[in-house]
C-alpha positions in Angstrom: 16.5 -21.0 0.3 19.4 -18.3 0.5 22.5 -18.8 -1.5 24.5 -15.7 0.1 24.1 -13.2 2.8 26.6 -10.2 2.1 27.2 -7.0 4.2 28.5 -3.9 2.1 31.1 -3.0 4.7 33.2 -6.7 4.9 34.0 -6.3 0.9 36.8 -4.7 0.3 36.5 -2.1 -2.4 38.3 -2.6 -6.0 39.9 -0.2 -8.5 37.1 0.0 -11.4 38.1 -0.8 -14.8 38.8 2.1 -15.9 41.1 3.1 -13.0 38.0 6.1 -12.2 36.8 4.7 -8.7 36.1 2.1 -6.4 33.7 -0.9 -6.8 32.8 -3.8 -4.4 31.8 -7.1 -6.0 28.8 -9.1 -4.1 28.8 -11.8 -6.5 29.3 -12.7 -10.1 27.9 -15.4 -13.0 28.9 -19.3 -12.7 31.3 -20.5 -15.3 28.2 -22.3 -17.4 25.8 -19.8 -16.9 25.2 -16.2 -19.0 27.7 -13.2 -17.8 26.1 -11.2 -14.8 27.5 -9.4 -12.1 26.1 -7.3 -8.4 28.5 -5.0 -7.5 28.1 -1.4 -5.1 30.3 1.4 -6.6 31.3 4.2 -5.1 31.0 7.4 -7.7 33.1 10.5 -5.6 34.2 12.5 -8.9 32.6 13.2 -12.4 33.9 11.1 -15.2 33.6 7.9 -17.4 32.2 5.1 -16.3 33.9 1.6 -16.9 33.3 0.1 -20.8 31.7 -3.1 -20.9 31.2 -4.7 -24.6 27.9 -6.5 -25.4 26.8 -6.3 -21.7 23.9 -4.0 -19.8 23.7 -2.5 -16.8 20.9 -1.1 -14.1 22.5 1.4 -11.6 20.4 2.1 -8.7 21.5 5.5 -6.2 21.2 3.7 -2.9 23.2 6.6 -1.3 23.5 10.1 -2.3 20.9 12.5 -3.6 21.6 11.4 -7.4 23.6 12.3 -10.3 23.4 12.8 -14.2 24.5 10.1 -16.7 25.7 11.6 -19.8 25.3 8.6 -22.1 26.3 8.8 -25.7 25.0 12.6 -25.7 21.5 12.2 -23.6 21.5 13.5 -20.1 19.8 11.7 -18.0 19.0 12.2 -14.1 18.8 9.4 -12.0 17.9 10.1 -8.2 17.7 8.4 -5.0 16.7 4.8 -5.2 15.4 5.3 -9.0 17.2 2.2 -11.0 18.0 3.1 -14.5 19.3 0.7 -17.3 21.6 1.5 -20.5 23.9 -0.3 -22.3 26.9 -0.8 -21.1 28.8 -0.4 -24.6 27.1 2.8 -24.7 30.0 6.1 -23.8 28.6 6.9 -20.3 30.0 9.8 -18.1 28.7 10.5 -14.5 27.6 14.0 -13.6 27.0 15.1 -9.6 24.6 16.4 -8.7 25.2 17.5 -5.3 28.2 15.5 -3.9 29.4 11.5 -4.3 27.0 9.1 -4.8 26.9 5.3 -3.9 25.3 2.7 -6.3 24.5 -0.7 -6.8 25.2 -2.0 -10.0 23.3 -5.4 -12.2 25.8 -6.2 -15.4 24.9 -8.6 -17.4 24.6 -10.5 -20.8 21.0 -9.4 -22.4 21.2 -12.9 -24.3 21.5 -14.4 -21.6 18.9 -12.7 -19.1 16.5 -10.7 -18.6 16.5 -7.9 -15.6 14.6 -5.8 -13.9 15.4 -3.8 -10.5 12.5 -2.2 -8.2 13.5 0.3 -5.3 10.8 1.2 -2.4 9.2 -0.2 0.7 9.9 -4.1 1.2 5.3 -4.5 0.9 6.0 -3.3 -2.7 8.9 -5.9 -3.4 6.5 -9.0 -4.2 6.4 -11.0 -6.8 4.3 -9.7 -9.2 3.2 -12.4 -12.2 4.3 -16.3 -12.2 7.6 -15.9 -13.9 9.6 -17.2 -11.0 13.3 -15.2 -11.2 16.5 -17.7 -11.5 18.3 -15.1 -8.9 16.9 -12.7 -7.0 19.2 -9.8 -4.5 17.6 -8.1 -1.7 19.7 -4.7 -0.7 18.5 -3.0 2.5 19.3 0.3 1.6 18.0 1.8 5.5 15.3 0.3 8.3 15.1 -3.0 8.6 13.7 -6.0 5.9 12.7 -9.2 6.7 12.3 -11.9 4.1 9.8 -14.5 4.4 9.6 -13.9 8.3 12.9 -15.5 8.4 15.7 -13.4 7.0 16.3 -9.7 8.9 18.7 -8.0 7.3 19.2 -4.5 8.2 20.4 -1.1 6.5 23.6 -2.5 4.2 23.1 -5.5 4.2 21.4 -7.9 1.2 20.9 -11.7 0.5 20.9 -13.6 -3.1 18.7 -16.3 -3.4 17.8 -19.0 -6.3 14.4 -19.3 -7.7 12.8 -16.9 -4.3 9.4 -17.0 -4.3 8.7 -15.5 -0.8 7.4 -12.6 1.3 8.8 -9.4 2.4 7.9 -7.1 5.3 9.9 -4.4 7.2 10.0 -1.9 9.4 8.1 1.7 8.8 11.1 3.1 7.3 12.4 0.6 5.6 14.0 1.2 1.9 15.0 -1.6 -0.1 16.3 -2.6 -4.0 15.1 -6.0 -4.9 17.1 -7.0 -8.2 15.3 -9.9 -10.6 17.6 -12.1 -12.9 15.5 -14.5 -15.1 17.3 -16.3 -17.7 16.0 -15.4 -21.7 14.3 -17.8 -23.3 
């Protein structure tokens, strides 16, 4: 069952922890579960990312051509809809490849959660395996995405589910991001 539906333009932006950009917080963990947070950030200038001691991050570019991340001295090219996992406590500096980007972020406690991110056309976002995620977030980047033949997401809309095992379909041009969290054993 859907827990939350959201639209990018209805979420008020806030300054990053380090003041270097803006983010829109979509959802975060309940007080009695390990920490996680979903957000969408606008990276409009090069510079350091905020540090999150003891946490991991998955960043997916959902708008713009991509960027390079210098993570503790190593450069990583991060393209459009190509998720990257890295430590939130590593010094990370963004280098914009071709103008600003918008990134979908998951910040989570790796001791409490396992996480994955996949971005593709909706047909490739189906569950793999039998391990049902505790939390699933789906964000429509472009086109239309249909969840369980019931919930329709248009571009810049998303939904969050608990224990989702449903199906995905969409328009021919649709691209979406799926993020799953499982409680660590």
